[in-house]
TORLUMKE-716019 format. One record per residue (C-alpha): x, y, z. Coordinates in steps of 0.001 Angstrom, whole numbers, padded with zeros to 6 digits, always signed. Each point is the difference from the previous one (the first is absolute). Example, Ala and Ser with C-alpha at 12.3 -4.5 7.8 and 13.67 -1.06 7.14 Angstrom:
// TORLUMKE-716019
+012300-004500+007800
+001370+003440-000660
END
This chain:
// TORLUMKE-716019
+000000+000000+000000
+001082+003586-000617
+000244+002119+003126
-000953+003660-000476
-000650+002456+002797
-002564+002609-000844
-003008+001721+001476
-001988-001306-002919
+000836-003679+000588
-001065-001805+003140
+002595-002444+001313
-000699-003059+002077
+002154-002387+001974
+000500-003662-000616
+001980-002586+001953
+002713-002002-001708
-000780-003605+000975
+003677-000983-000177
+001625+002801+001981
-002951+001203+002005
+000866+003589-000930
-002498+002582-001106
+000371+001652-003391
-001902+002681-001895
-002011-000595-003134
-001984+002386-002146
-002722-000458-002549
+002243+001594-002654
+001492-003171-001385
+000497-001812-003278
-003121-002121+000495
-002306+002971+000415
+001625+001936-002845
-000448-003012-002294
-003659-000292+001052
-000577+003711-000680
+001360-000487-003527
-002027-003205-000404
-003156+001723+001253
+000521+002814-002519
+000406-002681-002686
-003317-001657+000919
-001898+003292+000249
+001288+001079-003403
-001378-003170-001555
-003314+000555+001750
-000268+003671-001038
+000992-000804-003581
-002880-002437-000319
-002524+002078+001925
+001020+003353-001480
+000870-000960-003584
-001182-003440-001076
-003428+000438+001591
-000482+003258-001936
+000980-001723-003240
-002293-002921+000923
-002926+002400+000380
+000907+001680-003308
-000745-003287-001791
-003499-000213+001476
-003141+001327-001658
-001118+003593+000624
+003515+001077+000922
+001078+003634+000052
+003049+001634+001642
-002317+001742+002466
-000982-003410+001476
+003613-000483+001075
-000027+003527+001414
-003135-000776+002018
+001421-003258+001338
+003316+001522+001063
-001820+002907+001664
-002114-002376+002104
+003105-001982+000875
+001755+003222+001002
-002797+001151+002309
-000184-003283+001874
+003781-000322+000100
+000303+003514+001415
-002139-000844+003010
+001746-003325+000503
+003511+001491-000076
-000715+002353+002896
-001734-002643+002115
+002689-002635-000586
+002848+002415+000722
-001526+001295+003236
-001063-003430+001270
+003392-001588-000721
+001787+002809+001875
-002033-000771+003093
-000350-003768-000261
+001390-001821+003019
+000657-003502-001300
+002804-002453+000719
-000202-001162-003625
+000665+003515-001292
-001743+003251-000874
+000355-000031-003789
+000220-003721-000790
-003616-000602+001003
-001189+002231-002846
+002371-001514-002539
-001264-003496+000740
-003685+000855+000219
-000226+002694-002682
+002740-001082-002387
-000823-003698-000157
-003766+000545-000210
+000314+002603-002773
+002136-002454-001993
-002605-002725+000420
-002715+002350-001304
+001829-000062-003357
-001301-003558-000454
-003566+001371-000154
+000497+002534-002809
-000385-002427-002968
-003233-001456+001380
-002203+002783-001385
+000615+002520-002782
-002507+002514+001294
+001575+003456+000314
-001815+000539+003319
+001318-003304+001365
+003597+000765-001037
-000087+003537+001388
-001483-001257+003281
+002743-002601+000429
+002660+002558-000844
-001288+002274+002756
+000167-002893+002493
+003536-000815-001150
+000992+003630+000454
-001292+000153+003581
+001838-003160+001021
+003264+000653-001801
+000219+003682+000919
-000010-000941+003687
+002824-002453-000617
+002039+002321-002215
-000076+002966+002410
+001258-002209+002807
+002665-001563-002207
+001261+003466-000930
+000412+000755+003710
+002475-002884+000308
+002785+002033-001637
+000231+002824+002584
-000946-002474+002762
+003232-001948-000470
+002390+002375-001758
+002772+001975+001512
-000643+003627-000962
+003189+000081-002047
-001036-003008-002102
-003460+001035-001167
+001302+000627-003512
+001593-003427-000251
-003021-001768+001499
-002328+001762-002440
+002431-000980-002765
-000416-003693+000861
-003769+000480-000026
+000332+001648-003407
+001971-003001-001261
-002865-002280+000968
-002497+002370-001584
+001870+000104-003306
+000341-003775-000277
-003601-000497+001114
-001288+002408-002634
+001661-001995-002757
-001275-003248+001540
-003520+001465+000070
+000113+001037-003637
+001492-003391-000917
-003013-001696+001586
-002333+002380-001852
+001538-000604-003383
+000094-003806+000104
-003416-000100-001670
-001484-001860+002944
-003253+001970-000286
-002020-000134+003224
+002436-002596+001386
+002250+002947+000799
-002194+000691+003030
+000383-003568+001305
+003753-000035-000561
+000509+003402+001648
-002289-000833+002916
+002029-003109+000802
+003379+001787-000203
-001071+003058+002004
-001817-001875+002770
+003095-002146+000565
+002245+003069-000086
-002079+001925+002542
+000003-003046+002281
+003799-000181-000080
+000434+003715+000740
-002598-000064+002773
+001422-003013+001831
+003745+000459-000557
+000485+003746+000545
+001593+000807+003360
-002053+002983+001051
+001564+002117+002755
-001781+000512+003262
-001175+003499+000775
+000306+001865+003285
-002612+002552-001025
-003043+000113+002242
-002988-000913-002219
-003141+002095+000011
-003519-000855-001057
+000010-000470-003759
-003092+002101-000658
+001626+002952+001768
+003038-000373-002260
-002239-000030-003074
-001790+003128+001186
+003355+001734+000493
+000945-000897-003558
-002715+002265-001379
+000757+002882+002344
+001706+002712-002022
+001840+001176+003106
+002047-003209+000001
+001201+000613-003532
+000705+003648+000790
+002391-001173+002703
+001892-001894-002709
+000286+002786-002589
+002791-001642-001993
-001958-003234-000162
-003132+001854-001114
+001833+001658-002898
+001477-003318-001017
-003519-001440+000150
-001191+002564-002556
+002906-000853-002274
-000930-003685+000205
-003595+000779-000914
+001023+001934-003115
+002543-002668-000945
-002588-002759+000022
-002574+002058-001883
+002593+000214-002750
+000852-003709+000079
-003658-000998-000137
-000615+002091-003108
+001740-002751-001998
+000670-003041+002178
-003449-001715-000199
+000208+000094-003802
+003672-000910-000373
-000444-003567-001234
-002784+001079-002363
+002249+002691-001482
+003005-002290-000435
-001994-002514-002038
-002359+002417-001788
+000650+000217-003753
+001800+003060-001302
-001678+000214-003408
+002174+001868-002551
-003061+000518-002214
-001560+002224+002664
+000899+003648-000176
+000239+000160+003771
+003595+000420+001171
-000621-000360+003705
-002502-001922+002057
+000515-003407-001554
+001888-002862+001575
+003449-001532-000446
-001188-003138-001839
+002082-002411+002106
-000672-003715+000029
-000261-001794+003353
+003554-001302-000154
+001306+003449-000909
-001804+001563+002968
+001772-002494+002231
+003374+000904-001535
-000604+003714+000637
-000831-000675+003651
+002989-002341+000312
+002273+002801-001224
-001627+002399+002459
+000592-002461+002824
+003648-000560-000926
+000583+003754-000021
-001749+000311+003357
+002048-002841+001506
+003202+001599-001257
-000724+003372+001633
-001926-001036+003116
+002780-000646+002518
+002178+002933-001200
-002977+002337+000405
-000677-001427+003478
+003602+000660+001052
-000054+003527-001442
-003223+000801+001842
+001422-001210+003334
+003125+002144-000437
-001516+003203-001390
-003032+002260+000354
-003030-002180-000733
-002164+003007-000844
+002445+001219-002641
+000207-003462-001600
-003797-000179-000067
-000345+003400-001703
+002470-000917-002746
-001632-003412-000414
-003490+001493-000228
+001034+002463-002728
+001579-002811-002026
-003008-002252+000649
-002438+002680-001245
+001823+000568-003282
+000634-003721-000603
-003719-000657+000507
-001172+002762-002338
+002438-001085-002717
-001730-003390-000292
-002887+001873-001642
+002222+000589-003021
+000551-003687-000797
-002891-000393-002526
+001433+002869-002069
+003062-002061-000952
-001948-002327-002279
+003020-001120-002034
+001888-001346+003025
-000510-003580+001150
-002478+000143+002937
+002155-002286+002179
+003137+002099-000512
-002030+003156+000589
-001459-001370+003212
+003447-000964+001323
+001494+003419-000853
-002731+001883+001851
-000191-002393+002967
+003671+000380+001015
-000138+003634+001274
-003434-000711+001477
+001384-002986+001931
+002991+001923+001381
-002059+002994+001129
-002810-002147+001398
+002439-002120+002027
+001662+003047+001551
-003371+001569+000779
-001429-003134+001635
+002992-000553+002288
+000490+003633+001011
-003665+000673+000731
-000232-003276+001926
+002948+000957+002200
-001403+003487+000521
-003466-001176+001018
+001482-002458+002499
+002152+002722+001542
-002976+002338+000330
-002484-002451+001522
+000055+000440+003824
+001154-003186+001687
-002940-000293+002391
-002510+000615-002822
+001861-001654-002860
-002801-002197-001266
-002505+002810+000371
+002059+002544-001957
+001041-002472-002697
-003696-000812-000206
-000672+003684-000665
+002570-000048-002811
-001631-003074-001464
-003353+001737+000390
+001299+002875-002120
+001400-002458-002535
-003223-001893-000563
-002232+003082+000145
+002194+001443-002743
-001143-002868-002211
-003469+001545-000242
+000903+003259-001793
+002957-001626-001755
-001846-002896-001566
-002977+002172-000954
+002294+002452-001773
+001624-002893-001855
-003347-001679-000677
-001638+003142-001362
+002986+000658-002268
-000067-003599-001246
-003764+000102-000521
-000375+003282-001830
+003334+000596-001772
-000046-002875-002514
+001269-002599+002468
+002728+002421+000987
+001668-002037+002744
+003288+001763-000707
-001267+003412+001083
-000112-001423+003523
+003814-000140+000045
+000253+003712-000770
-002549+000973+002663
+001696-002403+002419
+003366+001681-000525
-001563+003399+000744
-001402-001218+003333
+003404-001470+000890
+001567+003433-000521
-002728+001626+002118
+000977-002238+002923
+003574+001327+000141
-000691+003389+001701
-001556-001812+002964
+003126-002119+000389
+002085+003195-000053
-002325+001752+002471
+000322-002890+002413
+003388+001555+000785
+002009-002986+001171
+003273+001798+000540
+001404-002546+002436
-001378-003203-001374
+003078-002161+000473
-000825-002320+002880
+003219+000697+001860
-001016+003638+000196
-003573-000814+000957
+001091-002239+002849
+002317+002647+001513
-001121+001266+003384
+000929+003334+001525
+001393+000177+003510
-000895+002903+002334
+002758+002491+000661
END
């Protein structure tokens, strides 16, 4: 085990059976780090199927329109928003020998994966939307608690590296999810994914070594009430500004993300006079290659970015990453214009800068949010961030859906609008004013003279 002394990591004593001596252990160890990466891998598979394949599955049904996907994601967002706050507050104040967070991962994560088995049983839009809402409630509770694991176990100086390992799992899981989608398994994708994810959530829930907390728990409904009191957020001004930046970021992402798979495979017809708004005309195997390239780029830059973030100003890295991310996103809208270039080559060229900027942004904003979340209210405040993230889906997906519906299937315009919202989020990161963000400076204490 790795021994790290920090205010953020709770140590416990264990007796060596051979020598009888006591030695310190912490929950920041290779086993937990591996499980964080593995959990990110499993969640990425789950979200790929729920957030992409399910949309494409609905698109093949009768009476489909892009606004149906917008309606479904909005309902999912509303229910997920409520769940994120409740799960975060309850887990902060749960007094259980088994663990505070693991209970939600086992109950919510496993059950939401099993619900996937029910999706192919009925092709009614109402039935599918209803099940997706149930899945969102269950999995949101699990995901919020899983996200709290990183600051729960990490030394403050290793948040960048820990988030980098989580990003590694996310990148590999995204490719695995799209691989499952593109195997032409039809509705069997839901069965296959349900089996993999339920097993994965079981392993994370039972094997993770969750640290004990010395925080005195309060009644969970009081914690939930405090979550919606504006005075609490006003006390954490830097967190509140970061919260606004997260909301704008995810509005931008959701302008294009729900329609990403549709755009990649939609035909770019040279006969049409339209130069923008059509798709990239990729075949299933070519889509997989593009995402494989994106993952390789992400894997290459993940750990270096994590190290840079731990050794420099996290806020500054995030600002630079967000600017690059915004422009790389908007540039994807130009891909249908280059009709003479092979779609696969074109997709790879445009995905490389997107992958680099996205990787840096994910790791830096993850480290920043974990630094900002107060230790005694970590689940609650991360729940608020997740609340902002999923509420942002409502305006984001409606903007993207309306554009796709009324601008000649103009899915590509969503990338331009998304890039604009990403740029709008940057002033709130700057205004957060983290001048002394390096953990060593934060942890300094002044002595009276």
